[in-house]
Each structure stands twice: as C-alpha cells, then as structure tokens.
VOGU-3710 file (C-alpha; in Angstrom, 3 decimals, decimal comma):
1> msvnvterle> -3,765/70,670/11,493  -5,350/69,518/14,229  -7,928/67,963/12,417  -5,822/65,685/10,400  -3,564/64,605/13,095  -6,696/63,472/14,848  -7,993/61,764/11,613  -4,686/59,827/11,374  -4,562/58,794/14,928  -8,232/57,609/14,537
11> satpsrsear> -7,238/55,538/11,484  -4,445/53,892/13,094  -6,492/52,635/16,139  -8,510/49,578/15,329  -12,103/49,920/15,831  -13,533/47,851/18,499  -15,074/45,530/15,873  -11,636/44,857/13,901  -10,531/43,988/17,301  -13,229/41,590/18,159
21> rrrrgvshas> -12,640/40,036/14,536  -8,881/39,707/15,431  -9,497/37,878/18,636  -12,312/35,698/17,058  -9,705/34,878/14,254  -7,030/34,200/17,380  -9,876/31,598/19,192  -10,876/29,902/15,767  -6,823/29,239/15,184  -6,398/27,664/18,597
31> tgylfvapfm> -9,346/25,562/18,269  -7,881/24,326/14,902  -4,770/23,420/16,900  -7,064/21,486/19,372  -8,630/19,426/16,908  -5,445/18,330/15,143  -3,315/18,135/18,660  -4,571/14,331/19,284  -3,798/13,253/15,557  -0,332/14,875/15,952
41> lvflamlvlp> 0,688/13,432/19,457  -0,297/10,075/17,952  1,795/10,583/14,883  4,753/11,793/16,777  4,185/8,753/19,421  3,816/6,164/16,885  5,422/6,920/13,678  8,443/9,532/14,319  9,959/8,640/17,507  9,804/4,792/16,479
51> layaaylslf> 11,129/5,771/13,283  14,150/7,972/14,946  14,883/5,518/17,661  15,268/2,741/14,591  17,543/5,372/12,767  19,203/5,585/16,085  19,852/1,936/16,421  20,948/1,602/12,693  24,022/3,552/13,556  25,429/1,002/16,157
61> rerliggtvf> 26,182/-2,533/16,546  26,846/-5,288/19,080  30,214/-6,770/19,663  30,753/-9,733/21,695  33,467/-8,092/23,551  33,259/-4,381/24,202  29,029/-4,125/23,934  27,322/-1,447/21,734  29,773/0,828/19,742  29,057/3,373/16,958
71> aglenysrav> 29,287/1,810/13,660  28,304/4,885/11,603  26,868/3,528/7,965  28,575/-0,085/8,677  24,851/-1,752/8,851  24,091/0,098/5,676  27,261/-0,998/3,479  26,636/-4,383/4,848  23,106/-4,625/3,743  23,563/-2,999/0,500
81> tdprllegig> 25,986/-6,221/-0,170  23,809/-8,801/1,428  22,916/-11,164/-1,093  19,748/-12,368/0,931  18,087/-9,426/1,370  19,324/-8,240/-2,566  17,372/-11,869/-3,551  14,456/-10,900/-1,311  14,193/-7,460/-2,866  14,346/-8,995/-6,311
91> rvglffliqv> 11,818/-11,614/-5,785  9,323/-9,044/-4,552  10,216/-6,971/-7,312  8,989/-9,786/-9,349  6,127/-10,390/-7,375  5,069/-6,675/-7,801  5,435/-7,179/-11,902  3,469/-9,954/-11,834  0,716/-9,375/-9,283  -0,057/-5,879/-9,426
101> plmlvialva> -1,084/-5,955/-13,200  -3,067/-8,643/-12,834  -5,077/-7,368/-9,832  -5,583/-4,108/-10,954  -7,174/-5,100/-14,458  -9,575/-7,697/-12,314  -10,348/-4,384/-10,167  -10,747/-1,879/-13,147  -13,208/-4,727/-14,807  -15,429/-5,308/-11,825
111> alaidsgllr> -15,691/-1,553/-11,309  -16,763/-1,143/-15,079  -19,073/-3,932/-14,559  -20,570/-2,412/-11,450  -20,934/1,057/-13,027  -22,265/0,321/-16,125  -25,626/-0,594/-15,060  -26,111/-3,717/-16,863  -24,850/-6,246/-14,223  -27,711/-7,804/-12,374
121> makvfrlgif> -27,663/-8,013/-8,698  -24,814/-5,703/-8,706  -24,852/-4,827/-5,007  -24,444/-8,544/-4,125  -21,118/-8,527/-6,497  -20,386/-5,703/-5,105  -20,106/-7,097/-1,511  -18,701/-10,276/-2,517  -15,852/-8,832/-4,417  -15,059/-6,506/-1,375
131> lpyavpsvva> -15,574/-9,238/1,127  -12,284/-10,790/1,291  -10,615/-7,058/2,118  -12,445/-7,269/5,343  -10,835/-10,725/6,230  -7,545/-10,637/8,060  -4,819/-11,288/5,783  -3,611/-14,092/8,840  -7,090/-15,558/8,462  -6,689/-15,584/4,543
141> almwgylygr> -3,082/-17,009/4,625  -4,327/-19,951/6,714  -7,511/-20,603/4,894  -5,526/-20,344/1,447  -2,895/-22,807/3,050  -5,260/-25,229/3,792  -6,488/-25,128/0,251  -3,210/-25,392/-0,868  -2,311/-28,383/1,327  -0,993/-31,568/-0,714
151> dfgpftqltd> -2,134/-34,015/1,946  -5,157/-32,469/3,129  -6,358/-29,661/0,835  -9,381/-29,822/-1,034  -7,834/-29,336/-4,785  -5,522/-32,392/-3,845  -8,722/-34,291/-2,824  -10,314/-33,151/-6,319  -7,242/-34,382/-8,604  -7,119/-37,653/-6,488
161> alglpapefl> -10,687/-38,333/-7,171  -10,211/-37,244/-11,090  -7,133/-40,008/-11,314  -4,728/-36,773/-11,894  -1,450/-35,734/-9,769  -1,955/-33,344/-7,140  -0,876/-29,797/-7,575  1,962/-28,415/-6,311  1,060/-25,254/-5,064  3,649/-24,855/-2,347
171> tsswmlgsla> 6,713/-26,017/-4,418  9,811/-23,288/-5,128  8,249/-22,992/-8,775  4,559/-22,326/-7,780  5,084/-20,712/-4,554  5,362/-17,026/-5,871  2,505/-17,483/-7,854  0,395/-19,280/-5,027  1,208/-15,955/-2,938  0,379/-13,635/-5,533
181> nvvtweftgy> -2,975/-15,459/-5,666  -3,782/-14,519/-2,293  -2,889/-11,165/-2,290  -5,017/-10,495/-5,145  -7,966/-12,239/-3,494  -7,671/-10,074/-0,439  -6,926/-6,742/-2,134  -9,036/-6,714/-5,515  -11,973/-4,979/-3,903  -10,486/-2,671/-2,071
191> nmiilyaalr> -9,036/-1,474/-5,414  -12,424/-2,152/-7,051  -13,815/0,083/-4,414  -11,109/2,922/-5,433  -11,974/2,706/-8,779  -15,889/2,505/-8,690  -15,888/5,859/-6,307  -13,713/7,574/-9,072  -16,309/6,393/-11,848  -19,300/7,505/-9,965
201> avphelyeaa> -17,371/11,237/-9,914  -17,332/11,290/-13,518  -19,891/13,936/-14,675  -22,798/12,589/-16,533  -22,967/14,952/-19,409  -19,994/13,160/-20,816  -21,899/9,925/-20,687  -24,910/11,806/-22,486  -22,518/13,384/-25,301  -21,093/10,049/-25,751
211> avdgagairt> -24,352/8,619/-26,421  -25,403/11,277/-28,551  -22,435/10,683/-30,863  -23,449/7,001/-31,144  -20,838/5,369/-28,664  -21,543/2,328/-27,072  -20,842/0,978/-24,054  -17,575/-0,481/-25,022  -16,350/2,939/-26,838  -17,573/4,857/-23,661
221> awsikipalr> -15,764/2,634/-20,964  -12,373/3,166/-23,108  -12,666/6,495/-24,325  -14,243/8,080/-21,219  -14,274/5,999/-18,264  -10,580/4,698/-18,507  -9,030/8,126/-18,975  -11,172/9,494/-16,171  -9,794/6,762/-13,821  -6,313/7,749/-14,502
231> pallvclifs> -5,803/9,372/-11,199  -7,458/6,756/-9,044  -5,462/3,976/-10,903  -2,132/5,875/-9,942  -3,074/5,877/-6,165  -4,011/2,091/-6,378  -0,577/1,628/-8,094  1,393/3,370/-5,415  -0,545/1,674/-2,793  0,797/-1,844/-4,225
241> vigsfqlfne> 4,047/-0,607/-4,581  4,038/-0,292/-0,684  2,208/-3,269/-0,015  3,990/-5,586/-2,575  7,741/-4,598/-0,778  6,060/-4,773/2,485  5,068/-8,396/1,772  5,196/-10,381/5,077  2,197/-12,228/6,859  1,342/-14,639/4,116
251> pqlmqrlaps> 5,088/-15,962/3,434  5,492/-15,775/7,299  2,149/-18,197/7,750  3,349/-20,288/4,573  6,492/-20,690/5,929  5,036/-23,348/8,304  3,790/-25,337/5,219  7,002/-25,100/3,149  9,911/-24,576/5,220  12,140/-25,612/2,633
261> vidsaytpnl> 10,634/-23,177/-0,048  10,130/-20,273/2,048  13,312/-19,810/4,020  13,879/-16,285/6,380  15,049/-14,090/3,752  11,972/-14,776/1,037  10,991/-11,092/1,547  12,910/-8,052/3,115  10,371/-8,051/5,537  10,426/-11,357/6,851
271> yaytlaftgq> 14,404/-11,011/6,661  14,400/-8,068/8,882  11,974/-9,361/11,331  14,092/-12,947/11,592  17,181/-10,420/12,307  15,252/-8,721/14,767  13,496/-11,421/16,928  15,205/-14,632/16,153  18,934/-13,737/15,175  18,774/-10,648/18,179
281> evnyaaavsf> 20,235/-8,329/15,597  18,375/-5,402/16,141  20,954/-2,669/14,982  21,491/-4,252/11,762  17,658/-5,110/11,351  16,969/-1,522/11,456  19,276/-0,697/8,821  17,868/-3,458/6,423  14,290/-1,523/7,295  15,430/1,844/6,376
291> llgavivvas> 17,034/0,488/3,129  13,610/-1,232/2,087  11,983/2,222/2,701  14,471/3,541/0,358  13,972/1,018/-2,160  9,977/1,665/-1,751  10,412/5,568/-1,967  12,582/4,744/-5,384  10,098/1,962/-6,905  7,259/4,640/-6,185
301> yavlfvtarr> 8,724/7,749/-7,663  9,580/5,637/-10,765  5,718/4,932/-10,911  5,332/8,555/-10,611  7,827/9,861/-13,256  6,705/7,007/-16,049  3,133/8,240/-15,350  3,899/11,723/-15,435  5,660/11,467/-18,727  2,977/9,150/-20,345
311> srs> 0,404/11,452/-19,646  2,346/14,405/-21,130  3,094/12,715/-23,918
//
C-alpha cells in the first residue's frame, strides 16, 4: 500500500526535466512578447489612440456661445444628409468603377507577359512598369499637372503644332478621367508585382500537364494562370477600394490648376481636410472621416461577398 502511495506522489510531482521545459516555454513566450512589443506600441500610439481621440471629438461640437458641448450623434446625422459629402462619395465611387478595372486589366496583362517567358528584356520591362510606383504621389500629380496644362503643357504645344484644338484635360468633363490616368500610372506596377509574385507560386506541374494536353500559351493563361490569380486579384481589388475612397493627393494638387472644377468637397478626404484645417470644424470633420471609414468597410465587404458568391457558383 505504501509503495502505491509513493508511486502516485512521484508521478504527480514533475521531474526536473519537465520543470526545465516549462520554464523554457515561459522564457520563449516572454521573448516573443518582447519582439511584438515595439510594433504594438507603435500601433497603439499611431493608430488606436488617434482613432479613439477622433471618435471622442466626433461626439462634440463647437458653439459660438457656450464653447464645446456634447452633441452625441448629431455630427453623424448631419454628415449622412450632407449633399456635398454624398456627392463626393458618389464621385469616388464612379472613379472606382472606371479606374480600378482598367488598372487591374493592365497589371494582369503585364504580369502574364512577363511570366510567359516570351517577352524580350523582361527585367527592364518589369522595372519600367514598377518605377512609377516609386515616385511619390505628390511628384506624380505635379508632373501630370504640367503635362495637362492648357497654356504650357507639351500636349497643348503638340496640338498647336498640328493645328488642332488644345485638349481639355482639366475641364469638369475630363477631370475625373485625368485623375484616373494619374492613379493608373502610379499603381499599375504595384499591382503587377503582386500578380507576378502569385504567378511564380503556381506549380510548374500544371504547366507541364497543360503542355502535354496540347494547350497553347493563351489557353494555359486562361485556364490555369488566371484562375490561380483569383486570391491575388482579390487582394489588389480590396487595396484599390481603400485607395479609391481615400483619394486625396492628386485632386488636392490639381485644385491649383483647376479651382473652378475641383472644389473643397471634390472627394470625401479632401472635404474632411478642408473642414478641419480651413473651416476649423474639427468635430464635424472627425465624424465625416468615420463615416468615410464605414463606407470603405461596407464597400470592401461587398467586394468580398460578391467574389465569394461567384467562386461558390
């Protein structure tokens, strides 16, 4: 009986090796937290705390008499019915529907051309199409603004030399397309790199099987490469949704060239910026920013929902 009790006590008491393993696991966990800590501190300081402060500001409003008072959801109800904000959201929605499909098609064709192995000087082509992404958006907008200029731009000089009327790139009917051209020039290479990296991950056995079946380059691209790119295309599409609704630098700089076309509410981000730093309506600008964030979340979820539904069907 005493022997059984002793065996049970020994089995219940952890051995020295088990205790060492447990301490080692705790030390590894602590080391992991130390590696994550710098990111978490920056994440909290640069994202979470500013968002919390902006949410706090959006619940108040300034009065000429009485100072800052609690307003609840009054700023949000005002933003939902603000015609200038709604018009800006509709404008960037139209921008997204026109610009993003065109940009993704160009990026897809470029990635397929590079991956095919039939393109001469593929590395030079890849670098050339990616290089505009390395140019800051401010510099890109200034450069294209010079090209679009009616009085001094090279396009105008070329049409004058040919005896043709000057192109109206900065008019109200052409401005959205001009901005779409700038953004397409900037971000096609970025999306091309994402798609090309996804193509490099496709197993070569699929290409060999397609070649055995007699599939040509076009058939292989349509039946193997493009279906394999669906997750990467979805990532590019989500990034494009976020970028389109956050459009700011390009219209903000083009406003100097066409102030009668691009007003302070041309895009939602430009409207929030004008409210905060020109109109001194910081509380309402915070509400507008949060409402824009909600629109981006809804649009991104809609893209994910439609994509998932099509993949299931």
